[in-house]
PDB file with SEQRES, HELIX, SHEET and CRYST1 records, atoms N, CA, C and O in Angstrom:
SEQRES   1 A   61  MET LYS ARG PHE TYR VAL PHE ARG ASP GLY THR MET GLU          
SEQRES   2 A   61  GLY SER ALA ALA SER ARG VAL ALA ALA LEU ASP MET ILE          
SEQRES   3 A   61  ARG GLN LEU GLN LYS ARG GLU THR HIS PRO PHE LEU ARG          
SEQRES   4 A   61  SER SER PHE SER MET ILE GLU GLY GLU GLU GLU PHE ILE          
SEQRES   5 A   61  PRO TYR PRO SER MET LYS LYS GLU LYS                          
HELIX    1 AA1 ARG A   19  LYS A   31  1                                  13    
HELIX    2 AA2 PRO A   36  LEU A   38  5                                   3    
SHEET    1 AA1 3 THR A  11  ALA A  16  0                                        
SHEET    2 AA1 3 LYS A   2  ARG A   8 -1                                        
SHEET    3 AA1 3 PHE A  42  GLU A  48 -1                                        
CRYST1    1.000    1.000    1.000  90.00  90.00  90.00 P 1           1          
ATOM      1  N   MET A   1     107.541 101.094 111.309  1.00  0.00           N  
ATOM      2  CA  MET A   1     106.940 101.337 112.539  1.00  0.00           C  
ATOM      3  C   MET A   1     105.608 102.089 112.288  1.00  0.00           C  
ATOM      4  O   MET A   1     105.607 103.118 111.614  1.00  0.00           O  
ATOM      5  N   LYS A   2     104.527 101.604 112.802  1.00  0.00           N  
ATOM      6  CA  LYS A   2     103.224 102.224 112.686  1.00  0.00           C  
ATOM      7  C   LYS A   2     103.119 103.473 113.659  1.00  0.00           C  
ATOM      8  O   LYS A   2     103.516 103.434 114.823  1.00  0.00           O  
ATOM      9  N   ARG A   3     102.572 104.531 113.094  1.00  0.00           N  
ATOM     10  CA  ARG A   3     102.307 105.728 113.871  1.00  0.00           C  
ATOM     11  C   ARG A   3     100.955 106.255 113.668  1.00  0.00           C  
ATOM     12  O   ARG A   3     100.317 105.982 112.651  1.00  0.00           O  
ATOM     13  N   PHE A   4     100.489 107.018 114.622  1.00  0.00           N  
ATOM     14  CA  PHE A   4      99.140 107.615 114.522  1.00  0.00           C  
ATOM     15  C   PHE A   4      99.387 109.139 114.516  1.00  0.00           C  
ATOM     16  O   PHE A   4      99.844 109.736 115.491  1.00  0.00           O  
ATOM     17  N   TYR A   5      99.066 109.699 113.402  1.00  0.00           N  
ATOM     18  CA  TYR A   5      99.291 111.206 113.192  1.00  0.00           C  
ATOM     19  C   TYR A   5      98.023 111.969 113.610  1.00  0.00           C  
ATOM     20  O   TYR A   5      96.942 111.602 113.148  1.00  0.00           O  
ATOM     21  N   VAL A   6      98.095 113.035 114.481  1.00  0.00           N  
ATOM     22  CA  VAL A   6      96.920 113.750 114.946  1.00  0.00           C  
ATOM     23  C   VAL A   6      96.956 115.096 114.232  1.00  0.00           C  
ATOM     24  O   VAL A   6      98.010 115.729 114.176  1.00  0.00           O  
ATOM     25  N   PHE A   7      95.814 115.553 113.678  1.00  0.00           N  
ATOM     26  CA  PHE A   7      95.670 116.685 113.012  1.00  0.00           C  
ATOM     27  C   PHE A   7      94.599 117.604 113.665  1.00  0.00           C  
ATOM     28  O   PHE A   7      93.566 117.127 114.136  1.00  0.00           O  
ATOM     29  N   ARG A   8      94.858 118.870 113.679  1.00  0.00           N  
ATOM     30  CA  ARG A   8      93.802 119.867 114.195  1.00  0.00           C  
ATOM     31  C   ARG A   8      93.543 120.874 113.014  1.00  0.00           C  
ATOM     32  O   ARG A   8      94.457 121.596 112.616  1.00  0.00           O  
ATOM     33  N   ASP A   9      92.413 120.909 112.514  1.00  0.00           N  
ATOM     34  CA  ASP A   9      91.995 121.707 111.393  1.00  0.00           C  
ATOM     35  C   ASP A   9      92.935 121.657 110.271  1.00  0.00           C  
ATOM     36  O   ASP A   9      93.322 122.688 109.721  1.00  0.00           O  
ATOM     37  N   GLY A  10      93.358 120.337 109.872  1.00  0.00           N  
ATOM     38  CA  GLY A  10      94.280 120.094 108.823  1.00  0.00           C  
ATOM     39  C   GLY A  10      95.691 120.247 108.998  1.00  0.00           C  
ATOM     40  O   GLY A  10      96.479 119.963 108.096  1.00  0.00           O  
ATOM     41  N   THR A  11      96.092 120.736 110.252  1.00  0.00           N  
ATOM     42  CA  THR A  11      97.480 120.888 110.547  1.00  0.00           C  
ATOM     43  C   THR A  11      97.914 119.823 111.448  1.00  0.00           C  
ATOM     44  O   THR A  11      97.215 119.509 112.412  1.00  0.00           O  
ATOM     45  N   MET A  12      99.086 119.219 111.180  1.00  0.00           N  
ATOM     46  CA  MET A  12      99.531 118.130 112.079  1.00  0.00           C  
ATOM     47  C   MET A  12     100.004 118.739 113.387  1.00  0.00           C  
ATOM     48  O   MET A  12     100.760 119.709 113.443  1.00  0.00           O  
ATOM     49  N   GLU A  13      99.519 118.121 114.396  1.00  0.00           N  
ATOM     50  CA  GLU A  13      99.879 118.540 115.866  1.00  0.00           C  
ATOM     51  C   GLU A  13     100.904 117.672 116.391  1.00  0.00           C  
ATOM     52  O   GLU A  13     101.713 118.118 117.204  1.00  0.00           O  
ATOM     53  N   GLY A  14     100.948 116.373 115.970  1.00  0.00           N  
ATOM     54  CA  GLY A  14     101.966 115.513 116.568  1.00  0.00           C  
ATOM     55  C   GLY A  14     101.646 114.051 116.100  1.00  0.00           C  
ATOM     56  O   GLY A  14     100.775 113.832 115.258  1.00  0.00           O  
ATOM     57  N   SER A  15     102.375 113.084 116.671  1.00  0.00           N  
ATOM     58  CA  SER A  15     102.161 111.728 116.384  1.00  0.00           C  
ATOM     59  C   SER A  15     102.387 110.900 117.664  1.00  0.00           C  
ATOM     60  O   SER A  15     103.000 111.337 118.638  1.00  0.00           O  
ATOM     61  N   ALA A  16     101.824 109.633 117.583  1.00  0.00           N  
ATOM     62  CA  ALA A  16     101.891 108.780 118.807  1.00  0.00           C  
ATOM     63  C   ALA A  16     102.078 107.365 118.311  1.00  0.00           C  
ATOM     64  O   ALA A  16     101.718 107.024 117.184  1.00  0.00           O  
ATOM     65  N   ALA A  17     102.667 106.524 119.204  1.00  0.00           N  
ATOM     66  CA  ALA A  17     102.949 105.144 118.796  1.00  0.00           C  
ATOM     67  C   ALA A  17     101.668 104.224 118.839  1.00  0.00           C  
ATOM     68  O   ALA A  17     101.623 103.166 118.212  1.00  0.00           O  
ATOM     69  N   SER A  18     100.677 104.668 119.580  1.00  0.00           N  
ATOM     70  CA  SER A  18      99.502 103.835 119.619  1.00  0.00           C  
ATOM     71  C   SER A  18      98.175 104.653 119.490  1.00  0.00           C  
ATOM     72  O   SER A  18      98.196 105.870 119.674  1.00  0.00           O  
ATOM     73  N   ARG A  19      97.095 104.033 119.194  1.00  0.00           N  
ATOM     74  CA  ARG A  19      95.890 104.691 118.932  1.00  0.00           C  
ATOM     75  C   ARG A  19      95.385 105.293 120.235  1.00  0.00           C  
ATOM     76  O   ARG A  19      94.841 106.397 120.204  1.00  0.00           O  
ATOM     77  N   VAL A  20      95.531 104.645 121.354  1.00  0.00           N  
ATOM     78  CA  VAL A  20      95.136 105.140 122.668  1.00  0.00           C  
ATOM     79  C   VAL A  20      95.900 106.422 122.993  1.00  0.00           C  
ATOM     80  O   VAL A  20      95.313 107.398 123.461  1.00  0.00           O  
ATOM     81  N   ALA A  21      97.184 106.416 122.747  1.00  0.00           N  
ATOM     82  CA  ALA A  21      98.013 107.613 123.047  1.00  0.00           C  
ATOM     83  C   ALA A  21      97.580 108.779 122.154  1.00  0.00           C  
ATOM     84  O   ALA A  21      97.531 109.926 122.597  1.00  0.00           O  
ATOM     85  N   ALA A  22      97.278 108.480 120.928  1.00  0.00           N  
ATOM     86  CA  ALA A  22      96.812 109.531 119.952  1.00  0.00           C  
ATOM     87  C   ALA A  22      95.458 110.136 120.495  1.00  0.00           C  
ATOM     88  O   ALA A  22      95.307 111.356 120.558  1.00  0.00           O  
ATOM     89  N   LEU A  23      94.524 109.288 120.869  1.00  0.00           N  
ATOM     90  CA  LEU A  23      93.291 109.746 121.456  1.00  0.00           C  
ATOM     91  C   LEU A  23      93.504 110.587 122.713  1.00  0.00           C  
ATOM     92  O   LEU A  23      92.849 111.615 122.883  1.00  0.00           O  
ATOM     93  N   ASP A  24      94.417 110.162 123.599  1.00  0.00           N  
ATOM     94  CA  ASP A  24      94.784 110.884 124.765  1.00  0.00           C  
ATOM     95  C   ASP A  24      95.320 112.361 124.376  1.00  0.00           C  
ATOM     96  O   ASP A  24      94.995 113.351 125.033  1.00  0.00           O  
ATOM     97  N   MET A  25      96.131 112.417 123.303  1.00  0.00           N  
ATOM     98  CA  MET A  25      96.636 113.654 122.797  1.00  0.00           C  
ATOM     99  C   MET A  25      95.492 114.571 122.377  1.00  0.00           C  
ATOM    100  O   MET A  25      95.432 115.754 122.709  1.00  0.00           O  
ATOM    101  N   ILE A  26      94.570 113.929 121.606  1.00  0.00           N  
ATOM    102  CA  ILE A  26      93.452 114.824 121.084  1.00  0.00           C  
ATOM    103  C   ILE A  26      92.574 115.310 122.288  1.00  0.00           C  
ATOM    104  O   ILE A  26      92.203 116.484 122.326  1.00  0.00           O  
ATOM    105  N   ARG A  27      92.232 114.401 123.290  1.00  0.00           N  
ATOM    106  CA  ARG A  27      91.512 114.780 124.457  1.00  0.00           C  
ATOM    107  C   ARG A  27      92.171 115.993 125.227  1.00  0.00           C  
ATOM    108  O   ARG A  27      91.477 116.915 125.656  1.00  0.00           O  
ATOM    109  N   GLN A  28      93.500 115.951 125.378  1.00  0.00           N  
ATOM    110  CA  GLN A  28      94.247 117.032 126.002  1.00  0.00           C  
ATOM    111  C   GLN A  28      94.077 118.321 125.193  1.00  0.00           C  
ATOM    112  O   GLN A  28      93.790 119.379 125.753  1.00  0.00           O  
ATOM    113  N   LEU A  29      94.258 118.223 123.870  1.00  0.00           N  
ATOM    114  CA  LEU A  29      94.032 119.460 122.996  1.00  0.00           C  
ATOM    115  C   LEU A  29      92.662 119.951 123.091  1.00  0.00           C  
ATOM    116  O   LEU A  29      92.487 121.170 123.083  1.00  0.00           O  
ATOM    117  N   GLN A  30      91.629 119.125 123.184  1.00  0.00           N  
ATOM    118  CA  GLN A  30      90.228 119.514 123.266  1.00  0.00           C  
ATOM    119  C   GLN A  30      89.978 120.206 124.548  1.00  0.00           C  
ATOM    120  O   GLN A  30      89.178 121.141 124.588  1.00  0.00           O  
ATOM    121  N   LYS A  31      90.638 119.787 125.640  1.00  0.00           N  
ATOM    122  CA  LYS A  31      90.458 120.478 126.937  1.00  0.00           C  
ATOM    123  C   LYS A  31      90.879 121.827 126.909  1.00  0.00           C  
ATOM    124  O   LYS A  31      90.351 122.624 127.684  1.00  0.00           O  
ATOM    125  N   ARG A  32      91.807 122.211 126.077  1.00  0.00           N  
ATOM    126  CA  ARG A  32      92.321 123.601 125.970  1.00  0.00           C  
ATOM    127  C   ARG A  32      91.474 124.557 125.249  1.00  0.00           C  
ATOM    128  O   ARG A  32      91.656 125.772 125.335  1.00  0.00           O  
ATOM    129  N   GLU A  33      90.470 123.975 124.478  1.00  0.00           N  
ATOM    130  CA  GLU A  33      89.584 124.770 123.686  1.00  0.00           C  
ATOM    131  C   GLU A  33      88.775 125.621 124.615  1.00  0.00           C  
ATOM    132  O   GLU A  33      88.228 125.116 125.595  1.00  0.00           O  
ATOM    133  N   THR A  34      88.680 126.907 124.337  1.00  0.00           N  
ATOM    134  CA  THR A  34      87.917 127.746 125.375  1.00  0.00           C  
ATOM    135  C   THR A  34      86.532 128.216 124.831  1.00  0.00           C  
ATOM    136  O   THR A  34      85.641 128.407 125.658  1.00  0.00           O  
ATOM    137  N   HIS A  35      86.310 128.394 123.659  1.00  0.00           N  
ATOM    138  CA  HIS A  35      85.110 128.954 123.150  1.00  0.00           C  
ATOM    139  C   HIS A  35      84.350 127.895 122.318  1.00  0.00           C  
ATOM    140  O   HIS A  35      84.932 127.341 121.386  1.00  0.00           O  
ATOM    141  N   PRO A  36      83.053 127.592 122.628  1.00  0.00           N  
ATOM    142  CA  PRO A  36      82.337 126.531 121.884  1.00  0.00           C  
ATOM    143  C   PRO A  36      82.134 126.805 120.417  1.00  0.00           C  
ATOM    144  O   PRO A  36      81.912 125.867 119.650  1.00  0.00           O  
ATOM    145  N   PHE A  37      82.205 128.142 119.961  1.00  0.00           N  
ATOM    146  CA  PHE A  37      81.963 128.474 118.518  1.00  0.00           C  
ATOM    147  C   PHE A  37      83.262 128.295 117.805  1.00  0.00           C  
ATOM    148  O   PHE A  37      83.261 128.143 116.584  1.00  0.00           O  
ATOM    149  N   LEU A  38      84.430 128.305 118.529  1.00  0.00           N  
ATOM    150  CA  LEU A  38      85.718 128.206 117.872  1.00  0.00           C  
ATOM    151  C   LEU A  38      86.431 126.859 118.096  1.00  0.00           C  
ATOM    152  O   LEU A  38      87.656 126.740 118.050  1.00  0.00           O  
ATOM    153  N   ARG A  39      85.567 125.849 118.342  1.00  0.00           N  
ATOM    154  CA  ARG A  39      86.204 124.502 118.442  1.00  0.00           C  
ATOM    155  C   ARG A  39      86.893 124.049 117.205  1.00  0.00           C  
ATOM    156  O   ARG A  39      86.466 124.322 116.084  1.00  0.00           O  
ATOM    157  N   SER A  40      87.937 123.371 117.421  1.00  0.00           N  
ATOM    158  CA  SER A  40      88.719 122.881 116.166  1.00  0.00           C  
ATOM    159  C   SER A  40      88.072 121.472 115.833  1.00  0.00           C  
ATOM    160  O   SER A  40      87.290 120.853 116.555  1.00  0.00           O  
ATOM    161  N   SER A  41      88.555 121.093 114.594  1.00  0.00           N  
ATOM    162  CA  SER A  41      88.157 119.722 114.139  1.00  0.00           C  
ATOM    163  C   SER A  41      89.429 118.870 114.292  1.00  0.00           C  
ATOM    164  O   SER A  41      90.491 119.274 113.819  1.00  0.00           O  
ATOM    165  N   PHE A  42      89.343 117.742 114.919  1.00  0.00           N  
ATOM    166  CA  PHE A  42      90.443 116.879 115.087  1.00  0.00           C  
ATOM    167  C   PHE A  42      90.323 115.623 114.163  1.00  0.00           C  
ATOM    168  O   PHE A  42      89.203 115.186 113.897  1.00  0.00           O  
ATOM    169  N   SER A  43      91.313 115.108 113.728  1.00  0.00           N  
ATOM    170  CA  SER A  43      91.390 113.884 112.926  1.00  0.00           C  
ATOM    171  C   SER A  43      92.713 113.084 113.268  1.00  0.00           C  
ATOM    172  O   SER A  43      93.675 113.628 113.810  1.00  0.00           O  
ATOM    173  N   MET A  44      92.685 111.812 112.926  1.00  0.00           N  
ATOM    174  CA  MET A  44      93.812 110.961 113.183  1.00  0.00           C  
ATOM    175  C   MET A  44      93.980 110.047 111.935  1.00  0.00           C  
ATOM    176  O   MET A  44      93.005 109.532 111.386  1.00  0.00           O  
ATOM    177  N   ILE A  45      95.268 109.868 111.509  1.00  0.00           N  
ATOM    178  CA  ILE A  45      95.584 108.985 110.425  1.00  0.00           C  
ATOM    179  C   ILE A  45      96.643 108.001 110.901  1.00  0.00           C  
ATOM    180  O   ILE A  45      97.606 108.359 111.579  1.00  0.00           O  
ATOM    181  N   GLU A  46      96.426 106.756 110.520  1.00  0.00           N  
ATOM    182  CA  GLU A  46      97.414 105.720 110.877  1.00  0.00           C  
ATOM    183  C   GLU A  46      98.275 105.552 109.679  1.00  0.00           C  
ATOM    184  O   GLU A  46      97.802 105.415 108.550  1.00  0.00           O  
ATOM    185  N   GLY A  47      99.526 105.565 109.938  1.00  0.00           N  
ATOM    186  CA  GLY A  47     100.492 105.393 108.854  1.00  0.00           C  
ATOM    187  C   GLY A  47     101.780 104.660 109.208  1.00  0.00           C  
ATOM    188  O   GLY A  47     101.995 104.260 110.353  1.00  0.00           O  
ATOM    189  N   GLU A  48     102.597 104.500 108.240  1.00  0.00           N  
ATOM    190  CA  GLU A  48     103.885 103.873 108.416  1.00  0.00           C  
ATOM    191  C   GLU A  48     104.981 104.874 108.391  1.00  0.00           C  
ATOM    192  O   GLU A  48     105.111 105.609 107.413  1.00  0.00           O  
ATOM    193  N   GLU A  49     105.773 104.943 109.411  1.00  0.00           N  
ATOM    194  CA  GLU A  49     106.861 105.885 109.437  1.00  0.00           C  
ATOM    195  C   GLU A  49     108.082 105.273 108.863  1.00  0.00           C  
ATOM    196  O   GLU A  49     108.464 104.178 109.274  1.00  0.00           O  
ATOM    197  N   GLU A  50     108.748 105.952 107.889  1.00  0.00           N  
ATOM    198  CA  GLU A  50     109.960 105.444 107.284  1.00  0.00           C  
ATOM    199  C   GLU A  50     110.996 106.612 107.210  1.00  0.00           C  
ATOM    200  O   GLU A  50     110.686 107.690 106.704  1.00  0.00           O  
ATOM    201  N   PHE A  51     112.060 106.400 107.655  1.00  0.00           N  
ATOM    202  CA  PHE A  51     113.217 107.353 107.539  1.00  0.00           C  
ATOM    203  C   PHE A  51     113.994 107.174 106.345  1.00  0.00           C  
ATOM    204  O   PHE A  51     114.399 106.057 106.024  1.00  0.00           O  
ATOM    205  N   ILE A  52     114.250 108.309 105.596  1.00  0.00           N  
ATOM    206  CA  ILE A  52     114.967 108.195 104.297  1.00  0.00           C  
ATOM    207  C   ILE A  52     116.279 108.984 104.536  1.00  0.00           C  
ATOM    208  O   ILE A  52     116.266 110.200 104.731  1.00  0.00           O  
ATOM    209  N   PRO A  53     117.436 108.228 104.513  1.00  0.00           N  
ATOM    210  CA  PRO A  53     118.719 108.891 104.821  1.00  0.00           C  
ATOM    211  C   PRO A  53     119.182 109.654 103.518  1.00  0.00           C  
ATOM    212  O   PRO A  53     118.793 109.341 102.392  1.00  0.00           O  
ATOM    213  N   TYR A  54     120.002 110.627 103.776  1.00  0.00           N  
ATOM    214  CA  TYR A  54     120.619 111.369 102.662  1.00  0.00           C  
ATOM    215  C   TYR A  54     121.590 110.454 102.020  1.00  0.00           C  
ATOM    216  O   TYR A  54     122.170 109.594 102.683  1.00  0.00           O  
ATOM    217  N   PRO A  55     121.800 110.623 100.658  1.00  0.00           N  
ATOM    218  CA  PRO A  55     122.810 109.781  99.975  1.00  0.00           C  
ATOM    219  C   PRO A  55     124.311 110.144 100.609  1.00  0.00           C  
ATOM    220  O   PRO A  55     124.570 111.212 101.163  1.00  0.00           O  
ATOM    221  N   SER A  56     125.127 109.186 100.442  1.00  0.00           N  
ATOM    222  CA  SER A  56     126.485 109.426 100.974  1.00  0.00           C  
ATOM    223  C   SER A  56     127.159 110.477 100.199  1.00  0.00           C  
ATOM    224  O   SER A  56     127.006 110.538  98.979  1.00  0.00           O  
ATOM    225  N   MET A  57     127.934 111.349 100.877  1.00  0.00           N  
ATOM    226  CA  MET A  57     128.620 112.389 100.209  1.00  0.00           C  
ATOM    227  C   MET A  57     130.026 112.054  99.904  1.00  0.00           C  
ATOM    228  O   MET A  57     130.756 112.904  99.394  1.00  0.00           O  
ATOM    229  N   LYS A  58     130.458 110.845 100.189  1.00  0.00           N  
ATOM    230  CA  LYS A  58     131.786 110.412  99.931  1.00  0.00           C  
ATOM    231  C   LYS A  58     131.985 110.148  98.404  1.00  0.00           C  
ATOM    232  O   LYS A  58     131.116 109.594  97.730  1.00  0.00           O  
ATOM    233  N   LYS A  59     133.155 110.567  97.908  1.00  0.00           N  
ATOM    234  CA  LYS A  59     133.393 110.352  96.510  1.00  0.00           C  
ATOM    235  C   LYS A  59     133.870 108.905  96.273  1.00  0.00           C  
ATOM    236  O   LYS A  59     134.740 108.398  96.980  1.00  0.00           O  
ATOM    237  N   GLU A  60     133.285 108.274  95.279  1.00  0.00           N  
ATOM    238  CA  GLU A  60     133.742 106.936  94.882  1.00  0.00           C  
ATOM    239  C   GLU A  60     134.957 107.007  94.003  1.00  0.00           C  
ATOM    240  O   GLU A  60     135.055 107.851  93.112  1.00  0.00           O  
ATOM    241  N   LYS A  61     135.900 106.096  94.265  1.00  0.00           N  
ATOM    242  CA  LYS A  61     137.162 106.096  93.452  1.00  0.00           C  
ATOM    243  C   LYS A  61     137.052 105.090  92.368  1.00  0.00           C  
ATOM    244  O   LYS A  61     137.984 104.927  91.580  1.00  0.00           O  
TER     245      LYS A  61                                                      
END                                                                             
């Protein structure tokens, strides 16, 4: 499943299923910025999300 990961100053803020939703997230975060000299830098990375399950804990006979 493709995801768009949003970063603020190198720290992941969240992820979204579409590019438009990720841009909306960035715009909402930018609206909360209060001081022009302290504005954060935002970036977005498109990636593939993959879940890795833990190995089974059952003992094999």
